[in-house]
C-alpha positions in Angstrom: 172.6 217.1 50.0 172.5 215.2 53.3 175.6 213.6 54.8 174.3 210.2 54.0 173.9 211.2 50.3 177.7 211.6 49.8 179.0 210.1 46.6 182.5 209.3 47.7 183.6 207.3 50.7 185.7 209.1 53.3 189.0 207.4 52.2 188.5 208.5 48.6 187.6 212.0 49.7 190.8 212.3 51.8 192.9 211.0 48.9 191.5 213.6 46.6 192.2 216.3 49.2 195.8 215.1 49.6 196.3 215.1 45.8 195.0 218.6 45.5 197.4 220.0 48.1 199.9 222.5 46.7 203.5 221.5 46.8 205.0 224.4 44.8 203.4 227.5 46.3 204.9 229.9 43.7 203.6 228.0 40.7 200.5 226.4 42.3 201.6 222.9 41.4 199.7 220.3 43.4 200.9 217.0 44.8 199.1 214.9 42.1 201.2 216.6 39.4 204.4 216.2 41.4 203.7 212.5 42.0 203.4 212.0 38.3 206.7 213.8 37.8 208.4 211.5 40.3 207.9 208.5 38.0 211.2 207.8 36.3 213.0 210.6 38.2 216.1 210.3 40.3 216.7 213.9 41.3 214.7 217.0 42.3 216.0 218.6 39.1 214.5 215.8 37.0 211.1 216.4 38.7 211.5 220.2 38.2 212.1 219.7 34.5 209.0 217.5 34.1 206.4 219.5 36.1 207.8 223.1 36.4 208.5 223.1 40.1 211.6 225.0 41.3 211.2 227.8 38.7 209.0 230.2 40.7 209.9 233.1 42.8 211.7 231.1 45.5 213.6 229.0 43.0 212.8 225.8 44.8 213.6 227.0 48.3 210.2 225.8 49.5 209.2 223.0 47.3 212.7 221.5 46.7 212.9 219.9 50.2 209.4 218.5 49.9 210.2 217.0 46.6 213.5 215.6 47.9 211.6 213.9 50.7 209.0 212.4 48.3 211.8 211.1 46.1 213.5 209.5 49.1 210.2 207.8 50.2 209.6 206.6 46.6 213.1 205.1 46.4 212.8 203.5 49.8 209.4 202.0 48.8 211.0 200.5 45.6 213.9 199.0 47.7 211.5 197.3 50.0 
């Protein structure tokens, strides 16, 4: 397939790549799944219960801060 035969535009391709990024390394949980878990959540523990993050080998040491930042950004966006 040649470059000009691409099905997706570059913005869509980048969005898909971002959604596929792994947030919880221990459990292999990607950003798309975490973003769905953010809906209606107020704390990292809420997200953890919904999507299974924070229950891997590191017990949320790696993904917890990332989820906390995502929650903060989401709450700031709602406040705008």
